[in-house]
C-alpha positions in Angstrom: -34.1 -14.6 30.4 -31.4 -13.2 32.4 -28.1 -11.7 30.9 -26.2 -14.6 32.8 -28.1 -17.2 30.9 -27.0 -15.7 27.6 -23.3 -15.8 28.9 -23.7 -19.5 29.6 -24.5 -20.4 26.1 -21.5 -18.5 24.7 -18.6 -21.1 23.8 -15.1 -19.7 25.2 -16.7 -17.1 27.6 -14.5 -18.3 30.4 -11.5 -16.8 28.8 -12.7 -13.4 29.1 -12.2 -13.0 32.9 -8.6 -14.5 32.3 -8.1 -11.8 29.7 -9.4 -8.9 31.8 -7.4 -10.1 34.8 -4.2 -10.1 32.7 -4.8 -6.6 31.2 -5.2 -5.3 34.8 -2.2 -6.8 36.1 -0.1 -5.5 33.1 -1.6 -2.2 33.5 -1.0 -2.0 37.3 2.5 -3.2 36.8 3.2 -0.5 34.2 1.7 2.3 36.5 4.0 0.9 39.5 7.1 0.8 37.4 6.3 4.1 35.9 5.9 5.7 39.5 9.1 4.3 40.7 11.1 5.4 37.7 9.8 9.0 37.2 12.2 11.8 38.1 11.6 13.5 41.3 11.5 16.9 39.6 8.8 15.9 37.4 6.8 14.9 40.6 7.4 18.2 42.2 6.2 19.9 38.8 3.0 17.8 38.8 2.5 18.7 42.5 2.4 22.5 41.7 0.3 22.5 38.7 -3.0 23.2 40.9 -1.5 26.0 42.5 0.0 27.6 39.2 -3.4 28.9 38.1 
């Protein structure tokens, strides 16, 4: 049997794609909000980190 056949027999398996999509959207929106709200000096500091070695 293939793995997909096992998934067809599990009750409530259709909720997993919705949960994973919801988690992805929440994480993506969090990163977007963080990137717009971060201080410009902090961005410059992170830009120069590889050059400070």
